[in-house]
C-alpha positions as CSV (number, residue, x, y, z in Angstrom):
1,M,110.9,145.1,155.2
2,A,107.8,143.3,153.8
3,G,105.3,142.4,156.7
4,I,104.5,139.2,158.0
5,K,101.1,139.3,156.4
6,E,102.4,139.6,152.6
7,I,105.3,137.4,153.0
8,R,102.8,134.8,153.6
9,T,100.5,135.8,150.9
10,K,103.5,135.7,148.6
11,I,104.6,131.9,149.8
12,K,101.1,130.5,148.9
13,S,101.0,132.4,145.5
14,V,104.2,131.1,144.3
15,H,103.4,128.1,146.2
16,N,99.9,128.1,143.5
17,T,102.2,128.2,141.2
18,R,104.2,126.1,141.1
19,K,101.6,123.7,141.3
20,I,100.6,125.1,138.3
21,T,104.1,124.6,136.7
22,K,104.5,120.9,138.1
23,A,101.0,119.8,136.4
24,M,102.1,121.1,133.0
25,E,105.6,119.6,132.9
26,M,104.0,116.2,133.7
27,V,101.7,117.0,131.2
28,A,103.7,118.1,128.4
29,A,106.1,114.7,129.9
30,S,103.5,112.7,129.0
31,K,102.6,114.2,125.5
32,M,106.4,114.0,124.9
33,R,107.2,110.5,124.9
34,K,104.1,110.3,122.0
35,A,105.5,112.8,119.9
36,Q,108.6,111.6,119.8
37,E,107.4,108.5,119.0
38,R,105.7,109.6,115.8
39,M,108.3,111.9,114.9
40,R,111.1,109.4,115.3
41,A,108.0,106.9,112.9
42,G,107.9,109.7,110.4
43,R,112.4,110.3,109.4
44,P,113.2,107.5,107.2
45,Y,110.1,108.1,105.2
46,A,111.1,111.6,105.0
47,L,114.7,111.1,104.4
48,K,113.7,108.1,101.5
49,V,111.5,110.2,100.3
50,R,114.1,113.4,100.2
51,A,116.8,110.9,98.4
52,I,114.6,110.0,95.8
53,A,114.1,113.2,95.3
54,S,117.1,114.4,95.2
55,H,118.1,111.3,92.9
56,L,115.7,112.3,90.5
57,M,116.7,116.2,89.9
58,Q,120.0,114.0,88.6
59,A,118.0,111.9,86.2
60,N,117.0,112.5,82.9
61,P,113.3,111.4,82.2
62,D,111.6,112.5,79.7
63,Y,108.7,114.2,81.6
64,T,110.0,117.1,83.7
65,H,107.4,118.3,86.4
66,P,107.3,121.8,87.3
67,Y,108.7,121.1,90.3
68,M,112.1,120.1,88.8
69,V,112.7,123.4,87.3
70,E,115.5,125.3,88.5
71,P,114.6,129.1,88.4
72,A,117.0,130.8,86.5
73,K,117.0,133.9,88.9
74,L,114.3,134.6,92.1
75,S,112.1,137.4,92.0
76,A,109.5,135.8,94.7
77,V,109.5,133.3,97.1
78,G,107.3,131.4,99.5
79,I,108.1,131.3,102.9
80,V,106.0,128.5,104.8
81,M,107.2,128.7,108.9
82,V,106.2,126.1,111.2
83,T,105.5,127.2,115.0
84,T,103.1,126.4,117.5
85,D,99.8,127.3,118.9
86,K,100.6,128.2,122.8
87,G,103.5,130.1,124.7
88,L,105.7,128.4,127.7
89,C,108.0,126.2,125.6
90,G,111.1,128.3,126.5
91,G,113.3,130.2,123.1
92,L,111.6,127.6,120.9
93,N,109.8,130.2,118.9
94,T,111.6,133.0,119.2
95,N,114.7,131.2,118.0
96,I,112.3,129.9,114.3
97,S,111.1,133.6,114.9
98,R,114.3,135.1,114.4
99,L,115.5,132.9,111.9
100,V,112.4,133.3,109.8
101,L,113.1,137.2,110.2
102,A,116.4,137.2,109.2
103,R,115.7,135.8,106.0
104,I,113.0,137.3,105.2
105,K,115.1,140.3,105.2
106,E,118.0,139.1,103.0
107,F,115.6,138.6,100.8
108,E,114.0,142.4,100.4
109,H,118.3,143.3,100.6
110,Q,118.6,141.2,97.1
111,G,114.8,142.5,95.6
112,V,113.0,139.2,96.2
113,R,109.5,139.5,97.1
114,V,108.4,137.4,99.5
115,Q,105.3,135.7,100.3
116,A,104.6,133.3,103.7
117,T,102.2,130.7,105.0
118,A,102.0,130.4,109.0
119,L,101.5,126.7,110.8
120,G,100.9,127.7,114.2
121,S,99.4,130.7,115.8
122,K,102.7,132.0,117.2
123,G,103.9,132.5,113.5
124,A,100.7,133.7,111.8
125,G,100.8,136.6,115.0
126,L,104.7,137.3,114.5
127,L,103.8,138.3,110.3
128,N,101.1,139.7,110.9
129,R,102.5,142.3,113.3
130,V,106.4,142.5,111.3
131,G,103.4,142.9,107.6
132,A,104.5,140.2,106.1
133,N,102.0,138.8,102.8
134,V,100.6,136.5,104.6
135,V,98.4,134.2,101.8
136,S,97.5,131.5,103.8
137,S,97.7,130.4,107.4
138,E,96.4,127.3,109.8
139,V,96.2,127.4,113.4
140,Q,95.1,125.2,116.3
141,L,96.9,122.0,114.6
142,G,96.4,120.4,118.3
143,D,98.5,117.2,119.1
144,T,98.5,115.4,116.0
145,P,99.8,116.8,112.7
146,N,96.9,116.1,110.0
147,L,98.0,115.7,106.6
148,E,94.6,117.2,105.2
149,R,94.9,120.6,106.8
150,L,98.2,121.2,106.3
151,I,98.4,120.5,102.6
152,G,95.0,122.5,102.3
153,A,97.2,125.4,103.7
154,M,99.9,124.9,101.3
155,K,98.0,124.7,98.9
156,A,98.5,128.5,98.2
157,Q,101.9,128.2,98.1
158,I,102.1,125.4,95.4
159,D,99.6,126.7,93.2
160,D,101.5,130.5,93.0
161,F,104.9,127.8,92.6
162,I,103.1,125.7,89.5
163,N,101.6,129.0,88.1
164,G,104.9,131.3,88.3
165,K,104.0,133.7,90.4
166,I,106.9,132.9,92.9
167,D,110.1,131.1,92.4
168,A,110.8,128.6,95.4
169,V,109.2,127.5,97.9
170,Y,111.3,127.3,102.2
171,L,110.2,125.8,104.7
172,A,111.1,127.0,108.4
173,T,110.8,125.1,111.2
174,S,112.3,123.7,114.8
175,R,114.0,120.4,114.2
176,F,114.3,118.1,117.2
177,I,118.5,117.1,118.4
178,N,117.2,115.7,121.6
179,T,115.2,116.9,124.6
180,M,117.5,119.3,125.8
181,K,118.3,121.0,121.7
182,Q,115.9,121.8,119.4
183,E,117.7,123.5,116.6
184,P,115.6,125.9,114.1
185,S,115.9,124.8,110.4
186,F,115.4,126.6,106.8
187,I,115.3,124.7,103.5
188,R,113.8,125.0,100.0
189,L,111.2,122.8,99.4
190,L,110.8,123.9,95.6
191,P,111.9,123.2,93.9
192,L,113.3,119.8,94.8
193,P,117.0,120.3,96.4
194,S,120.1,119.2,94.9
195,G,121.9,119.1,98.2
196,L,122.7,116.5,100.2
197,D,122.2,117.1,103.6
198,D,118.7,115.8,105.4
199,P,117.2,118.7,107.3
200,F,115.6,116.1,109.5
201,Q,118.7,114.8,110.8
202,S,120.1,114.6,114.1
203,D,123.7,114.9,114.8
204,S,123.5,110.7,116.3
205,Q,122.4,109.9,112.1
206,A,125.2,111.8,110.6
207,G,125.7,108.0,108.5
208,D,122.7,108.3,107.5
209,D,124.1,111.3,104.8
210,E,125.3,108.5,102.5
211,L,121.5,107.1,101.9
212,I,121.5,110.6,99.9
213,A,124.8,111.3,98.6
214,S,126.0,109.8,95.5
215,K,128.7,110.2,93.0
216,Y,126.8,109.0,89.9
217,G,124.2,109.9,87.6
218,W,120.9,108.3,88.2
219,D,118.1,107.2,85.9
220,Y,114.7,105.3,86.3
221,L,112.2,103.0,84.8
222,Y,108.9,104.4,84.8
223,E,106.0,102.0,85.1
224,P,103.4,102.6,83.5
225,D,104.8,106.1,82.4
226,S,107.2,108.8,83.8
227,K,104.6,111.4,84.4
228,T,102.5,109.2,86.2
229,V,105.1,108.2,88.5
230,I,106.9,111.9,89.0
231,D,103.3,113.0,89.9
232,D,102.4,111.1,92.3
233,L,105.6,110.9,94.1
234,L,106.2,114.3,93.7
235,M,102.9,115.0,95.7
236,R,104.5,112.5,98.4
237,Y,107.5,114.4,98.3
238,V,105.4,117.5,99.9
239,E,103.5,116.0,101.7
240,G,106.4,113.9,103.6
241,L,108.0,116.7,104.3
242,I,105.3,119.2,105.2
243,Y,103.8,116.7,107.6
244,Q,107.3,116.1,108.8
245,A,108.6,119.1,109.8
246,V,105.2,119.3,111.7
247,A,105.9,116.1,113.7
248,E,109.5,117.7,114.4
249,N,108.4,121.1,115.7
250,M,105.4,119.2,117.7
251,A,108.2,116.8,119.7
252,S,110.3,119.5,120.0
253,E,107.8,122.1,122.1
254,Q,106.9,119.5,124.3
255,S,110.3,119.0,124.8
256,A,110.7,122.7,124.9
257,R,107.8,123.0,127.1
258,M,108.5,120.4,129.9
259,V,112.2,121.7,130.1
260,A,111.5,125.3,130.9
261,M,108.5,124.1,133.2
262,K,110.7,122.0,135.3
263,S,113.0,124.7,135.4
264,A,110.0,126.8,136.8
265,S,109.3,125.0,139.3
266,D,112.7,124.4,140.6
267,N,113.5,128.1,140.8
268,A,110.2,128.4,142.5
269,K,111.1,126.1,145.3
270,K,113.9,128.1,145.2
271,V,111.6,131.3,145.2
272,I,109.5,129.6,147.9
273,G,112.9,128.8,150.3
274,D,114.5,132.2,150.2
275,L,110.7,134.2,150.8
276,E,110.3,131.0,154.0
277,L,113.7,132.9,155.8
278,V,112.7,136.1,155.1
279,Y,109.1,135.4,156.8
280,N,111.3,133.7,159.8
281,K,112.9,136.7,160.1
282,T,110.4,139.2,160.1
283,R,108.0,137.1,162.4
284,Q,111.3,136.4,165.6
285,A,112.3,140.1,164.9
286,A,108.7,141.0,165.5
287,I,108.6,138.3,168.2
288,T,111.7,139.8,170.1
289,K,110.5,143.4,169.9
290,E,107.3,142.1,171.6
291,I,109.2,140.5,173.9
292,S,111.8,143.3,174.7
293,E,108.3,145.7,175.2
294,I,106.6,143.4,177.7
295,V,110.1,143.4,179.5
296,G,110.7,147.2,179.9
297,G,106.9,147.4,180.7
298,A,107.6,145.2,183.5
299,A,110.5,146.8,184.6
300,A,108.8,150.2,184.5
301,V,106.2,148.8,187.4
């Protein structure tokens, strides 16, 4: 059994660790509220621009943007992976990493070449470790999405798509459901998806499918001309979804970190209780031993 001094040192160490995890929990809770407000504010725009893009695939404009051309066959794809810059946020990065690695293996099994863009230090580190072809990255994103930095990192993938070097671009991020639940999401960003599901929709927003779903053909009147309108619209489409993906991931990060740090603080409290029990037992045993020695010495005299 460990000595009294060792147990006392261990108790102090766990106390100090609990102070750190408690402080991190409170900081994450404060940042979580702002991140969730920012994420929820952007969701209606992301949903609407995705709905318009989906309807545009059903329209027949006299101008066809490269984003609207379905590839006959996938020979190369780009993957944009959104992760956090810091750890200590539970299984958030592990879940999205597992999903991306599974998709990369599927593409490689089909003979499709993969190139990647990492938004976040954890994703950049993972992709470099597995030997992926990383064409661009952006790390240290901070607590607020910066659209200029995000689009700068995305430019490599977008340029390769327009030039025909890749046939599709996919976006992998963590979708915020609630404080206790975040889901990894893998969607097609380019060319425009023809599906009707919203990648950023929570379970409580299932009725929003009606905003995108349509049984009718779509057509629009373009002013001043279709090229100007469609070019601007699809630029906003890419910007809106990239921004929302990072905002979703940041809200998920702070929520997951708050839950993880709360769990760590609770576990530390339990460990302290167990150590204090052992400490008291050890101390009592030492006192009893000393009393027995004193009594034995007195009886001998």
